[in-house]
N, C-alpha and C positions, 0 to 999 in steps of 0.2 A: 227486350225479350220478346220472343215470338209468342203470339196468342196461341194457347193450347185449349181448344174447346172441350176436350175430354181426354181420358188416359190414352196414351199411345201404346200400341202393341210393342213389346220389347224387340221384336224382329225388325221394327221400323226405326229403331234408334240409331242404327249403324254402329260404328265404333264410338264408345262412350269414354269420355275423360272426366274424372271426378276430382274436383278441387276440394282438398281437405279430406282425403280419402282415409286418413288414419283415425278420424272421429268414429264414435260408436255407431251413430246412425248411418254415416256414409259408408263405412266398411261393410255393414250389414247389406246395404243396397248393392255394393260391389260383389259380394258373395253370391247373392241371388241372381243378379245379371249374368255372371259367369256360368252358373248352373243352368241358366236359360239359353245358353249358347252365344252370348254377346261378348265381343271383344272389349275388354276394359283396361284402361290405364288410369293413373291418378297421381296426385302429388300432395305432399303435406310439408309443413315447415321443419319437421324433425322425424327421426326414426322412432319406431315403436313396435311393440310385439304384434299389433294388429297388422302393420305393413308387412312384417315378416310373414305372417300367416297368409296374406294375400299373394305374396310372391310365390308361395308354395302352391297356390291355385293357378298360377300362370299369369297373374296380373302384373303388368309393367308399372313399377312404382318409382316415382322420383322424390328425392328429398330436396325441397326448395321449389320455388315457383319460377317458371321461365316461359316466355311466349312460345318457344319452340316445341313445348310439350303438347300443344293442341293442333299442330299443323295438319295432321290427317284425321282428326276427329269429326264426327258428324253431330254429336250431341255432347254438350257440357253440362254437367250437373254440379250445383253449388249450394251451399247452405247460406243462411242469413248471416253467418259469421264472417263470410268472405266478402270483403269490401269491393265496390265497383272499380276501384283503383288497382285491383289485383292484375298482374301482367297477363295472366291467362285469360281472365275474363275480358280484358281490353282487346287481346288478340283475337279471341273468339268472336267478339262483336265486329271487329274489322273484317274478318273473313265470312261473316254471315252465318256462323255456326249456331244452330239451335241451342238455346240455354234453357235448362229446366231447373226449378227449385227442387229441394229435397222432397217436398210433398208431392210435386208432379212426378218425379221419378218413382216414388213409392206407389203412387197410384197406378203407374204403368206396370210395375212388376206385379201388383195385386190384380190386374185386369183378368177377368174371368173366374176369380175365386169368390168364395163366400167370405167377405172381409169382416173381421171382428176388431174393433178399435178399443183400446184400453187408454182412458184419459182421466185427468184429475190433477190437482195441484201436487199431490204426494202419492206415492205408492204404485206408479204406473209400472216401473220396471219389475218390481216383485210380482205384482198381480198379473202382468203379461206372462212372465216366466212361469207362475204357478199354473195358469190356464194351459199353457203349452204342455207342460209336464203332465197335467191331469189328462188332457186329450191323448197324449202319446200313450199313457197307461190304458186308456180305453181302446187301443188298437188303431187309433187314427194316426195318420202321419201328416200333421198340419205344417204348412209353411209358417215361418215366423221371422219377425224382425224386431229385435229388442235392444234397448239401450245398454245392456250389459251382458256379459257371457254367462250362460247357464253353468252351474257346477256340474250337472249331469253330463253335458256334452262338450263343454268348453267353447261353445260357439254362441254368437249373438244373432245369427241368421241361418236359414235353411230353407231350401226349396223342397217341400214335401210332395208326396204322391197323392195326398188327399185334396179335397176341395176347399178346406177352411185355411184362411190365412189370418193369423193372429199378429197384430201389429201394435206397438207401443206408439200412441198418437201424441203429438206435441202441440200444446196450446200456446207455447211461449211466442210463436210468430204467426199464429192463426192457421198453421198448416193442417191441423186436425180437421178443418172444415173442408179440405180438398179430397178427403178419402171416401171411396165408395163402399159403404159397409152395410151389412144386414143385422149387425148386433154391436152393442157398445157397453162399456163399463165406465161409470163416473165414480171414482173412489172418494172424491171430495172437491169442493169448490172454495178456494181461499184467495185472498189478494196476493198476487205475484205477477211478475213480468209486466209490471205497470209501466216500464219504460217503453213497451210496445203498444199496450192497450190504453194507456192514459188514465183510466179510471177503473175501479173495481166493477162498476155497473156495466162498463163496456165489456169486460172479461165475462161477467155473468151472462150477458146477452149472447156472447159467443157460444157459450155451453148450451144455452136454449136453442141456438141455431144448429148446433151439433145434433141434439135430439130430434129436431125437425128433419134434418138430413137423413137420419136413420129411419125415422118414421115414414118418410116419403119413399123409401125403398122397401116398405113393408116389414121393417125389422123391429127389434125391441132393445130396450136400454135397461141395464141393471144400475141402480143408483143407491149408494150407501146413505141412509137417512139418519144414521147417528151423527153425521156431520151436518151442521146448520146450513151450510151452503148446498149440500146435497139434497137436504129436505126441502129447501126452497126450490131447487131445480126440479125435483120430482113433481111438485105442485104445478109449477109452470108447464111442464111437459104434459102432465095429465090433462090439464085444462085444454091444452091444444090437441088432445086426442091421441097422444102417443102412447104406445104399449110400454109401460114403465114397470119394472119389477124391482121393488125395493128390498133392501136387506139391511140388517143391523142387529144390535144387541138390545136395544131399548124400543119402547112403543110396540106398535103392531105392524111390523114390516111383512111383506109376503114370505121372506125367508129369514127366520129368527135364529140368531146365534144363542144357543140355550145351554144351560148347565156347564158353563165354562169352568175348567179347573186347571191350574198350573201344574204341569209335570216337570220332570227334570230337563227335558229338551225344549218344551214349548207348551202351548195351550192345547188342550183337549176339549172338544165341545161337540154338542149335538146340532144338527141342522133340522129345524122344524119348519115345514112349509104348510102354511094355512092349518096349523094344528096337528099336522101328521109328521112324525119323525122320519126323516128320509135317510139319514146317514150319521156316522160319527167320524170326525176328522181329528187326527192325532198328529199335530204338527211337530216338526223337528227344528223349527226356527222359533226364536223367542219373540214376545211382544204382542199385546192385544191388538195392535194395528195390523199385525200380520194375520191374526185370526180373521179379522174383517176382510183383509185382502183375499185370503183363501175362500171365504164365503162368497165374495163377488165372483171369483173364478168359477165356483161351483154353480152359482146362479146361471151364468151364461152357458156353461157346458150343458147344464140341464136343459136350458132353453133351446140348445142346438140339437137336442134329442139323445144325448148320452145318459147312461144310467147313473143315478146319483151315488150309489154305493161304489161304483168303479171310479168315478171322479174323486170321491173322497179317499179311496185307497191311493190313487195317484198323488193327491195333495199331501197325504201322510208320508209319502216318500220324498217329497220336495226337500232339497238340502240347501237351497240358497243360490245367490248370484254374486258375481264379483262386485265388490265395493258396497254391498248391502249386508251389514253386520258380518263383515268378511274376516274370518279368523286367519291370522297371519303367522301365528306360532306361540309357543310358551317356553320361556327360559327363566330359571330360578324362581319358579312359582308364580311368575307374572305372565298373564295372558295378553296378547296384543291383538287388537281388532282395528279394522278400518271401515268407515262408512261414508257414503256420499251425502249425507244430511247437510243441507245448506239453507234451510228455512227454519224459523224457530219451531214451528209445529213438528218438523221432521227431527230436529234435535231432541225435543222433549220426548217424542215417541221412542227414539233410539236409546236415549239414556234411561228411560223407564224400562225398556227391554233389557238393558245392560244391568240394571238393578236385579232383575229376575235371575241373572246369570252369575253375578259376582258374589252373591251370598253374603259372607261377613267381611269381604274385602272392600276396597275403596275404588272409585272411578277416577282415573287420571286422564284428563282430556286435553287435546290440542285441537283448536278450531281456527280455520281461516275462512272468512267471509268472502263471498263472490259478488262483485259489483257494488259500486258506491251507492246506487239508488236503493238497493235492497237494504243495505246497512243503515242508511238514513231512515228509511221508512219503518224498520223494525228494530232499531238499536236496543230499546228497552226490552222488547220481547226476546231478542237474542240473549241479553244478559240474564233474564229470568230463567230461560231454558238451560243455559249453561250452569246456572246455579244448582242444578240437580246433580252435578258432579261433586266430587270432593276436593279435587285440585284441578286448576284450569290454566292452560297456557294459550294466550290469544296471539295470533300472528297478525301481521298487517294485511289489509284487505287486498284480495287478488282482483285487479280491475284493469288489465292491460289496455292501454289506448283511451282510457276514460278520464274525464276531468274530475279531479277530486272534489267532494262536497264537504264543505266545513262541518266538523263534528262527526262525520261518517268515516271514522278511522278505527284501527285495532285498539289503540289507546283508549278511545272513548268507549268502545264496547267493553274493554276489560273493567273500566270503571263502573259499568252498570251490572256487573255480576255480583249478586248479593251473597258473597262469601267473605270471610275475614280476609284482610288485605294480604296476609302471608300465604294464603291458598290461591291467589290469582296473580298471574304475572303477564304483562305484555312483552313479548319477545319479537323485535323487528327483524332479527337476523335468523334467516332460515337455518343456517348451519348450527345454531345453538339450541334449536327446539328439541331435538332428540335427547340431548343431554339433560335439558330441563325436565323433560318427562321422566327419564330414568332416575334422575336424582330424587324424584318425589315418590317413586313407586317402591313398594315392598312386597314380599311374598303374599299371595292371596289377592292382590289387586288386579284390575284390568287397566291397561293403557289403551286409549282409543283416539285415533285421528279422525277428524270430521271436516268435511268440506268438498266443494264441487271441483276444485282444481287438482294439483298433483300431490297434495299433502300426504296421501297414502304411500308415496314412494319412500317416505322416511321410516316406514315400519321395519325395513331391513336394517337400517342403522340402529334403530331402537333395539332390536333383537340382538344385534352384534354387541351393543354396549351392555346389555343385560348379561350376555355371555361372558363379558370381561369383568363382571362383578362390580359394576359401577352404581348399581341401585342401592337402596337402603337395606340395612340388615334388620331383622325383626326385633 
């Protein structure tokens, strides 16, 4: 890979070919490059709605990987998910074509903007989306690159006319350390992605480095101190002289979530800054964790110079993002949702939010774990989190190309769910999961699919089966 001393100007990239262009992050980069006048092509293993959307923008998209796809490219963009053995990477190397990582490409398209990076173990997509919508409500037109599509626009990326660029920053491969930002949000710091970092201490030190990077550019960082890892990080960053603005619901943060009350749609709360009430946020999305995410977004927007009451009004209009408590439909009195939750903390937060929504009904949940290492590391925690549901269907672990780890299986996970045996089932056959869910549901319940893979695709089948009357009768 060529050495890249700093972000390249998009005009210097030439024709760009993106390997894995159908992914959330890569498709967003493609959208912005096209808006910047760059000629873009790309490939992915299979068709997707994101690839269709890129075709509509004039991107030449290939299904499948072939060396011929890179013949006239000047820059190749790849993610860490693309192996060195990929035919397009090998051909690009043979031809001497410049190769950029996703982080390097993102840094290039952000060049010249006031970058704002949202990072943390959980909540990045929602918080990035909330901040984007809040800034738009204030009359700004920020550029953004998010890991999922906004409900308001249907897009995961946009080249705005304003000078602010909001980006969901990824710690899974260290790429968040490559971004040039003047502000940042850290939602939480927990052990994850240890297949890359090796130890939790190494991951924590990376977050410390992130705060140093922002501070070196004269910027500030908003950190949620309700989270133990966030509280630790704020102390480390403050000790190093960084401008840290803490937020949370407990203790004495700079921005306090106060007088929280649960309404029909979500949480309503006051924002108190050093004893002064700045605004009221009336969320449309459920979950205490989303109240904290909204507060983090307001902290950064306020730090960028926007009015707190206008930011709060924008946050109160936020309606969610795809695959984050994503409502798919209701049939026969059963509501169906999908969520990306794939870590025990995320599952717990999502199911607690679902409890706020379901009322007297029950939660019928299907979960598919992502990666053997994560399953092995947190198998007891996964079981405890899933125990917040009433009925649980556990699929086999989704870990393509990985070597299985003894004991890190769907069957083992199901055995760790602390519910009566008749309320938990391990289902190794994907084709049987939808019927398993529907057979356990009755009017008033919520059916929810959880996981980082394609599990949400079965929601359509679930709704079809409900329409055929295959659920329980009251």
